[in-house]
N, C-alpha and C positions, 0 to 999 in steps of 0.2 A: 476288667477281669481278663484272665488268661485266655488265649485262643488255642493253646496247646491242648489237644484232647486228653492226653494222659494226665497232665498236671491238673487240668480242670476237673477231671473225674476224681482225682485224689482230694482236691480241695473241697469239693462238695461232700465226699465221703467223710472227711474230717469234720465238716460243719454239722452233718446229721448226727454223727457220733457224739459230738460235743453237746448237741441238744439233748440226745438220749441220756447222757450221763448227768446233765444238769436237771433233767426231769426226775431221774432217780434220786438225786440229792434233795430235791424239793419234796418228793414223797417221803423221804426220811424225816423231814421236819414235822410230819404228822405222826411219827412214832414217839411216844412219851419217853422211852429210854434214850433216844437220840438227843433229846433236848433237855434232859434232866440229869446229865452226867452219870448215867447208870450203865454199867457193862451189860451187854445184851446178847450172849451166845444163845443159840436155839437148842431145844431139846434134840437129842439124837440117840434115843434109846432103841436099839435093835438087838434083840436077843441072839439072832443068828450071828451078827457081827461079834458079839461078846463070846459066843462059843467058838467061832473060828479063830478068834484072837487068843484062845486058851484061857478065857475068863480073866485076861489081864485088864487092869484098869484102863478105860478109854482115855483119849487125849483130854486133858483137863480143860483145854480151851473150848471143847464142845459144850461144856456146861451141863453135864448129866444131872447135877443136883440143883444148879442155879441158872437154868435156862430161862430166857425171857419169854413170857407168855405171848407177847405180840409177835415176836419172830416165829414162835412155834405154831400159833393157831391162825394167824392172818395169812391164809393161802388163797389160791385162785378161786376156789369154790366160794369162800366167804366174801371175797372182793366182788364177785359177780352178784351175790345176793344183796349186798348192801350198797354197791356202787350205783345202783339205779335210783337211789333216793335223791330227792332234791336237796341242794345245799340250803342251809338256813339263810333267809333273806338278809338278816343283819350281817351274817358272815360274808355273803357275796358282796354287799356294799363295802365292807371292811377291806376285802381283797381288791375291789375295783378302785380303791383309793391309792393303791400302790403306784409309786412313781416310776419304778424301774425294777429289774430282777432282784437286786440286792434288797430293796425295800420289801418286795414280795416275800423273800426268804425270811426276813426279820418278822414280818407280820404273822406268817404261818407258824414259825417256831414259837413266838410269844403266845399265840393262841393255845397251842398244844401244851406248852409249859405251865400256863396258868390255870388250865382246866382239867388236867388229867394226872393221875399217879402213874409212875412206873412201878415195877414189881418191888423195888427196894427203896423207893422214895415216898413211902406213905407215912405221914406224920400228922400230929394233932392230938386232940383229946378224944378218945374212943367214946362215941355217944351211948354205947351199950354198957361199958364198964366204968367209964369215967377216968380211965387210965391214960396218962400221957404217953404217946408213942413217938419215937424218933426214927429217922431214916435208918434202914438196916445196913446200908453200905458205908456207914460212918461219915458220910458227907453232911454238911449243914442242912437243916430242914429248909424246905422252900416255903415261901409265904402263902402260896396258893397252889392247889386246893388244900383245905384243912379238914380233918375228920370232924371237928366240932361244927363245921358249917354244912354237914351232910345230913340227910334224913335217912331213916331206916324203914324199909318197906316190909310188907308181910312176909317176904321170903328172907328176911334178915340181911338184905343187901344194903350197903351204903350207896345211896343214890343222890343225884342232883339234877337240876334243870339247866340245860345249856341252850339258850336261844329258844327255838320252837320245839326242842327235844326235851321231853319230860322223862323222869325216872331213868336217867342214864346210869347204869350200874358202874360204880367206881371200884368197889372191892367187897369182899366178904370177910367176916371174922375168921380167925385162924382155926385150923382143925382142932387144936388143943382146947380152945375156948368152946368150940361146938360140943365137945364131949366132956367138958367140965374139968379139964386137966390144967387149967390156968388161963392166962390171957393170950399169950402168943402174939404173933405178928399177922396182920390182915393179909389176905391173899387175893390175887387177881385171877379169876376163873375164866374158863372159855366163854361162858355166858356174858361175863363182864367185858371181855375183849370184843365180842361181837356187838354188844350194845354200844361200846365206845367207837367201834369201827363204823357204825351207822352214821356217826357224826363226822369222823375224821376222814374216811375214804372219799366222800363227796367233796371235802375241802381239798384233798390231794388232787382230785380230778379237775376241779374248778381252777385251782392254782396252776396246774400244768396246761390247761387250755389257754390261760392268759400268757403263760410262758411261750407256748407255740405261736400265739398271735404276735407277740413281740419279735419272735425269731424270724418269721417268714417276711421277706421284704415286700413292700407294696410296689408292684410294677404294673404299668399299663402298656399294652401293645396296640398300636394304632396304624392302620393302613391309611395313608394320606393321598396316594394317587396311583393310578394304573394306566399305563400306555400300551394299548393292544397292538399298536403298530411296531413298537420296539420290543414288545413282550416283556415289559419291565414293571415291577411293582416297587413302590417306595413307601417307607413308613418309619416309625420311631418306636423305640422301647425306652420308656421313661420311668425312672425310679423316684418315688416320693418318700422323703425321709420320714421314718416312723420307727417306734420301738427301739430295738437294739441297733438301729442304723440311723443316727441323727444326721449323718453327712450324705449328700447325694452321691450315688454311684452310677458309673457308666458300664453297661453290659456289652459283652462281645461273645459271639458263639465260636465254638471250635469247628474245625473242618469236618464235614460229613456227619454232623449231628442230625438226628431225625427230628424235623420240625414239620408237622403235618400241614399241608396246604389243601384247602377244600374249595370246591365249586358247588354252590347250592347244597352245602353240608356233605358232599360226596368227596372222599379222599382222592387226591390226584396221585398219579404215578410218581413215586419218589425219584426215579431215575430221569424224569423229564423236567425237573426244576432244581434250582440251586438257591439256597438262602444264605445270606451273610449278614450278620449283625456286627457292626464295628463301632465301638464307643456310642452305642445307643441308636445308630442309624441303620435301618433295615433296607436291604436291597434284595429283591428276588427276581430271577430271570427264569423263563419257562420256554419249552420247546414246542415242536409241531403238534404233538398229541394233545397237550393242554390247550394250545391255541385253537385246535379244531373243536374241542369240547366247549370252549368259551364262545366260539362262533355259533355253534349249534344252540347253546343256551340263550344267546342274544336273539337268535331267530325265533325262539319260543317266547321271548319277552321276559325271561327270568334268569339273571346272571349275577349271583352274589358271591363274592370271594371272602375267605377268612383264612387266618394263619394262626398256628399255635406254636409258640416258642418255648422250648424246654428250658427250665431253670432248676437244674439239680434234681430232676424227677417230678417237678411241678410244671404242668402245662399251663401257660398263660395265653388265653385266647384273645385275638384281636377283635375289633369291631367288624361288623358285616358291611363290606364295601359293595354297594349296588352299582354295577356297571351300566344298568339300563337307565339310570338317572344322569342327565347331563346338566352341568351348571351353565345357565345362560350368561352370555357376555353382556354386561351392561353397556348401554349407549348413552351418550350425552345429549341432552335436549338443546336444540339451537335456540338461543335467546338473542333477539335483535332489538336494537334501540329504535323506537318509533321515529319516523322521518316526516317532516312537514309535507303536506300535500302539494302537488304541482311543483315539486323540486327535483332537479337532477341530483342523484345521489349514487354513491358507490357502496355496495354491500359486501361484506366479507364475513365468513363464518366457517363452520365445519359441516360436511355433508354426510348423510346417512342414507344408505340404500334401503328404502321402505318397501318397494314393490317393483316387479318387472311387468311393464305394460306391453300390450301387443298392438297398439294403435299403428296403422300403416303410415300415418303422417300426423304432424302436430295439429291440434285443434285450431279452428279459425278464430275463436274468441278466448277470453281469459276470465269468464264469469265465475269459474270455479276457484279463483284465487291464485292461479299459477300464471307466470309470465313466460312467454315463448319468444323464440327467434332473436335472442340476444347473445352477445359474445360471453362465453363462460370458460374460465380456465380452472382446471382442477389438478391439484398435486398434493400427495401425502394427506389426503382427506380434507384439504382446505379448498375453498373456492372464492372467486371474486367475480362479480358481474356488474356491469354498468347498465342501469335501467332508469327509466323515467317513471316515477310513481304517479299514476293517474287515477288510482282507485282509493277511495277513503278507507284504507285498511290500517288499523293500529299496528299490526304485525304482519309480516309477509312470509310466504313459504315459496321457495324456488323449486320447480320441478324440472328435472333433466331427463329427456327421452333419448335413448340411444337406439337408433333405427338400423 
């Protein structure tokens, strides 16, 4: 990724905007008019505007007489009311089976198309009058939903069951039929819109949650080592392919980016450290002030470091690196081949400093299993000693006293 701060900022801004626009389009897939080839201008009736315009006819694109009920009535207040409802379990499973964003769009659009009318795509045999009704916009009728497959409740609403949602209002008979002036064309009222929104808005929310999940890269920040002598921290920023990013990416930071560095969860002075991430490798250096803070923390027995790397406005926190824990250096165990008794032999092996003893002079006997007063040469951790084994020991240990 780019290390130029201006270019990097623009790229992240474009990425977030692309996500927002994609989320908008996915929400559109829960609007029946968007997925049933039905024009959908909103109502825009404002008497003040009409008077100021000299009672001229408003812009025909506004749709004064043919506005879409969903565009008109699904506003923020309604979304807040119905958006808290849980999505139908079967629908969630249906969405979770999506393979990628394109498949997710197809699934949401198909669900809306097959289960809901738009204002001018109501068709089928009217269960009240028995009259066959066709789409009002002149387009071919859709195979689903159909009026003949709906029920009529006590409020004379055409209703159906969708998953766990019962009595979802699909439409009402026309005004003309209500007053006995003929059959007319069914209408979608505000109550019907809210009833349908209680099903569709949770689908839009769940779908966009999945879209966001695919969009945000999976990144792990790890502190691997800290050298207090050189005041240097090393680490790695690793991307795991997932969602919209099937290929592994290498991250780099721009100059002077704010990436919080903490000691025991306390933010450190930004001017006293410098962080650089280049192709996934993290290097942090710090100055006198942080060095003193670390020294004081170590004296108290509690010194844990952590780092947060900014990724386009998302802070990715590292592991907590405990400076008070040291990794022991493993030592190899000396293994000697048993030697026959009463035999002159030369031993060789590797030496390990086990203890520092304060004896003023070597012991007079060797009953503790150590041999004394022999020639020993040591170099690079290896030793050789010529001894005469006179003790029935299966294995021997050599003790070297430095006085």
